[in-house]
N, CA, C and O atoms as a GROMACS GRO file, in nm:
protein
  204
    1MET      N    1 -12.775 -12.658 -10.425
    1MET     CA    2 -12.795 -12.784 -10.356
    1MET      C    3 -12.922 -12.774 -10.272
    1MET      O    4 -12.940 -12.680 -10.195
    2ASN      N    5 -13.010 -12.873 -10.289
    2ASN     CA    6 -13.134 -12.877 -10.214
    2ASN      C    7 -13.112 -12.954 -10.084
    2ASN      O    8 -13.090 -13.075 -10.087
    3LEU      N    9 -13.117 -12.886  -9.971
    3LEU     CA   10 -13.092 -12.948  -9.842
    3LEU      C   11 -13.220 -12.989  -9.770
    3LEU      O   12 -13.214 -13.036  -9.656
    4SER      N   13 -13.334 -12.972  -9.834
    4SER     CA   14 -13.460 -13.001  -9.766
    4SER      C   15 -13.482 -13.150  -9.745
    4SER      O   16 -13.566 -13.188  -9.663
    5HIS      N   17 -13.411 -13.235  -9.817
    5HIS     CA   18 -13.429 -13.380  -9.804
    5HIS      C   19 -13.304 -13.449  -9.752
    5HIS      O   20 -13.284 -13.569  -9.776
    6ARG      N   21 -13.220 -13.376  -9.683
    6ARG     CA   22 -13.097 -13.434  -9.629
    6ARG      C   23 -13.131 -13.530  -9.515
    6ARG      O   24 -13.214 -13.499  -9.430
    7LEU      N   25 -13.065 -13.646  -9.514
    7LEU     CA   26 -13.085 -13.742  -9.406
    7LEU      C   27 -13.012 -13.698  -9.281
    7LEU      O   28 -12.901 -13.644  -9.288
    8THR      N   29 -13.074 -13.721  -9.168
    8THR     CA   30 -13.009 -13.697  -9.041
    8THR      C   31 -13.030 -13.818  -8.951
    8THR      O   32 -13.127 -13.892  -8.966
    9TYR      N   33 -12.939 -13.836  -8.860
    9TYR     CA   34 -12.947 -13.949  -8.769
    9TYR      C   35 -12.934 -13.895  -8.627
    9TYR      O   36 -12.835 -13.831  -8.592
   10ALA      N   37 -13.034 -13.921  -8.547
   10ALA     CA   38 -13.034 -13.871  -8.411
   10ALA      C   39 -12.974 -13.976  -8.317
   10ALA      O   40 -13.001 -14.095  -8.330
   11ASP      N   41 -12.895 -13.931  -8.224
   11ASP     CA   42 -12.843 -14.018  -8.119
   11ASP      C   43 -12.940 -14.008  -8.002
   11ASP      O   44 -12.941 -13.909  -7.929
   12VAL      N   45 -13.021 -14.112  -7.985
   12VAL     CA   46 -13.125 -14.110  -7.882
   12VAL      C   47 -13.094 -14.204  -7.766
   12VAL      O   48 -13.180 -14.232  -7.684
   13ASN      N   49 -12.971 -14.250  -7.759
   13ASN     CA   50 -12.934 -14.344  -7.653
   13ASN      C   51 -12.962 -14.291  -7.514
   13ASN      O   52 -13.017 -14.362  -7.430
   14ASP      N   53 -12.925 -14.166  -7.488
   14ASP     CA   54 -12.949 -14.107  -7.356
   14ASP      C   55 -13.098 -14.096  -7.326
   14ASP      O   56 -13.141 -14.121  -7.213
   15LEU      N   57 -13.176 -14.059  -7.426
   15LEU     CA   58 -13.321 -14.046  -7.405
   15LEU      C   59 -13.385 -14.181  -7.375
   15LEU      O   60 -13.470 -14.192  -7.287
   16ILE      N   61 -13.344 -14.284  -7.448
   16ILE     CA   62 -13.399 -14.417  -7.424
   16ILE      C   63 -13.363 -14.464  -7.284
   16ILE      O   64 -13.446 -14.519  -7.212
   17GLN      N   65 -13.238 -14.443  -7.247
   17GLN     CA   66 -13.195 -14.487  -7.115
   17GLN      C   67 -13.274 -14.416  -7.006
   17GLN      O   68 -13.314 -14.479  -6.908
   18GLN      N   69 -13.298 -14.287  -7.022
   18GLN     CA   70 -13.374 -14.211  -6.922
   18GLN      C   71 -13.521 -14.251  -6.919
   18GLN      O   72 -13.578 -14.268  -6.811
   19ASP      N   73 -13.582 -14.268  -7.036
   19ASP     CA   74 -13.726 -14.294  -7.043
   19ASP      C   75 -13.765 -14.435  -7.003
   19ASP      O   76 -13.863 -14.454  -6.932
   20VAL      N   77 -13.690 -14.533  -7.047
   20VAL     CA   78 -13.730 -14.672  -7.022
   20VAL      C   79 -13.624 -14.752  -6.949
   20VAL      O   80 -13.635 -14.874  -6.936
   21ASP      N   81 -13.522 -14.684  -6.902
   21ASP     CA   82 -13.414 -14.748  -6.827
   21ASP      C   83 -13.351 -14.864  -6.904
   21ASP      O   84 -13.329 -14.973  -6.850
   22PHE      N   85 -13.322 -14.839  -7.032
   22PHE     CA   86 -13.259 -14.940  -7.117
   22PHE      C   87 -13.128 -14.886  -7.170
   22PHE      O   88 -13.122 -14.772  -7.217
   23LYS      N   89 -13.024 -14.967  -7.164
   23LYS     CA   90 -12.897 -14.930  -7.222
   23LYS      C   91 -12.842 -15.052  -7.294
   23LYS      O   92 -12.817 -15.156  -7.232
   24SER      N   93 -12.824 -15.040  -7.424
   24SER     CA   94 -12.773 -15.151  -7.504
   24SER      C   95 -12.626 -15.175  -7.473
   24SER      O   96 -12.548 -15.081  -7.458
   25VAL      N   97 -12.589 -15.301  -7.464
   25VAL     CA   98 -12.448 -15.335  -7.443
   25VAL      C   99 -12.386 -15.391  -7.570
   25VAL      O  100 -12.267 -15.423  -7.573
   26THR      N  101 -12.466 -15.404  -7.676
   26THR     CA  102 -12.420 -15.458  -7.802
   26THR      C  103 -12.410 -15.347  -7.906
   26THR      O  104 -12.503 -15.268  -7.921
   27GLN      N  105 -12.300 -15.341  -7.975
   27GLN     CA  106 -12.283 -15.243  -8.082
   27GLN      C  107 -12.374 -15.277  -8.199
   27GLN      O  108 -12.405 -15.394  -8.221
   28ILE      N  109 -12.416 -15.176  -8.274
   28ILE     CA  110 -12.510 -15.196  -8.384
   28ILE      C  111 -12.452 -15.290  -8.490
   28ILE      O  112 -12.525 -15.371  -8.546
   29GLU      N  113 -12.324 -15.281  -8.517
   29GLU     CA  114 -12.261 -15.368  -8.616
   29GLU      C  115 -12.274 -15.515  -8.576
   29GLU      O  116 -12.305 -15.600  -8.660
   30GLN      N  117 -12.250 -15.543  -8.450
   30GLN     CA  118 -12.260 -15.680  -8.400
   30GLN      C  119 -12.407 -15.726  -8.401
   30GLN      O  120 -12.435 -15.842  -8.431
   31SER      N  121 -12.497 -15.638  -8.368
   31SER     CA  122 -12.639 -15.671  -8.368
   31SER      C  123 -12.686 -15.708  -8.508
   31SER      O  124 -12.760 -15.805  -8.526
   32ILE      N  125 -12.646 -15.631  -8.607
   32ILE     CA  126 -12.685 -15.659  -8.745
   32ILE      C  127 -12.626 -15.792  -8.790
   32ILE      O  128 -12.695 -15.872  -8.854
   33GLU      N  129 -12.501 -15.816  -8.759
   33GLU     CA  130 -12.436 -15.942  -8.795
   33GLU      C  131 -12.510 -16.061  -8.733
   33GLU      O  132 -12.532 -16.162  -8.800
   34ARG      N  133 -12.547 -16.049  -8.607
   34ARG     CA  134 -12.621 -16.157  -8.540
   34ARG      C  135 -12.758 -16.178  -8.602
   34ARG      O  136 -12.802 -16.292  -8.620
   35PHE      N  137 -12.826 -16.069  -8.634
   35PHE     CA  138 -12.958 -16.080  -8.696
   35PHE      C  139 -12.950 -16.149  -8.831
   35PHE      O  140 -13.031 -16.237  -8.861
   36VAL      N  141 -12.854 -16.111  -8.912
   36VAL     CA  142 -12.838 -16.172  -9.044
   36VAL      C  143 -12.810 -16.321  -9.030
   36VAL      O  144 -12.865 -16.401  -9.105
   37GLN      N  145 -12.725 -16.358  -8.937
   37GLN     CA  146 -12.696 -16.500  -8.916
   37GLN      C  147 -12.820 -16.575  -8.869
   37GLN      O  148 -12.847 -16.685  -8.917
   38TRP      N  149 -12.896 -16.516  -8.777
   38TRP     CA  150 -13.019 -16.579  -8.732
   38TRP      C  151 -13.115 -16.597  -8.850
   38TRP      O  152 -13.173 -16.704  -8.866
   39TYR      N  153 -13.132 -16.494  -8.931
   39TYR     CA  154 -13.224 -16.496  -9.045
   39TYR      C  155 -13.185 -16.607  -9.142
   39TYR      O  156 -13.270 -16.683  -9.188
   40ARG      N  157 -13.057 -16.615  -9.174
   40ARG     CA  158 -13.010 -16.720  -9.266
   40ARG      C  159 -13.032 -16.858  -9.208
   40ARG      O  160 -13.072 -16.950  -9.280
   41ASP      N  161 -13.008 -16.874  -9.081
   41ASP     CA  162 -13.030 -17.003  -9.016
   41ASP      C  163 -13.179 -17.039  -9.014
   41ASP      O  164 -13.217 -17.151  -9.047
   42TYR      N  165 -13.261 -16.944  -8.975
   42TYR     CA  166 -13.404 -16.968  -8.961
   42TYR      C  167 -13.468 -17.004  -9.095
   42TYR      O  168 -13.549 -17.096  -9.103
   43TYR      N  169 -13.431 -16.931  -9.201
   43TYR     CA  170 -13.489 -16.954  -9.333
   43TYR      C  171 -13.403 -17.047  -9.419
   43TYR      O  172 -13.428 -17.064  -9.539
   44GLU      N  173 -13.303 -17.107  -9.356
   44GLU     CA  174 -13.214 -17.202  -9.422
   44GLU      C  175 -13.156 -17.147  -9.552
   44GLU      O  176 -13.160 -17.212  -9.656
   45ILE      N  177 -13.103 -17.027  -9.543
   45ILE     CA  178 -13.040 -16.962  -9.656
   45ILE      C  179 -12.891 -16.984  -9.646
   45ILE      O  180 -12.830 -16.944  -9.546
   46PRO      N  181 -12.830 -17.047  -9.747
   46PRO     CA  182 -12.685 -17.073  -9.738
   46PRO      C  183 -12.605 -16.944  -9.748
   46PRO      O  184 -12.643 -16.850  -9.817
   47THR      N  185 -12.495 -16.941  -9.678
   47THR     CA  186 -12.403 -16.829  -9.693
   47THR      C  187 -12.321 -16.853  -9.818
   47THR      O  188 -12.324 -16.963  -9.874
   48THR      N  189 -12.249 -16.754  -9.862
   48THR     CA  190 -12.170 -16.768  -9.985
   48THR      C  191 -12.061 -16.873  -9.968
   48THR      O  192 -12.016 -16.932 -10.067
   49THR      N  193 -12.018 -16.898  -9.847
   49THR     CA  194 -11.916 -17.000  -9.826
   49THR      C  195 -11.975 -17.140  -9.827
   49THR      O  196 -11.902 -17.238  -9.839
   50ASP      N  197 -12.110 -17.151  -9.814
   50ASP     CA  198 -12.177 -17.281  -9.814
   50ASP      C  199 -12.213 -17.327  -9.956
   50ASP      O  200 -12.249 -17.443  -9.976
   51ILE      N  201 -12.204 -17.238 -10.051
   51ILE     CA  202 -12.246 -17.270 -10.189
   51ILE      C  203 -12.136 -17.345 -10.262
   51ILE      O  204 -12.152 -17.380 -10.378
   0.00000   0.00000   0.00000
């Protein structure tokens, strides 16, 4: 098994909070859902329930 290209995900929340005094109060899942809804609304893309 070649492990040289394995994906890793760093948890940088503490570093961001320390460096720029920012702490997110929204979970990533909710943020993505909101972004997708905004994108569909902005570009007038119907959802599957609108078709």
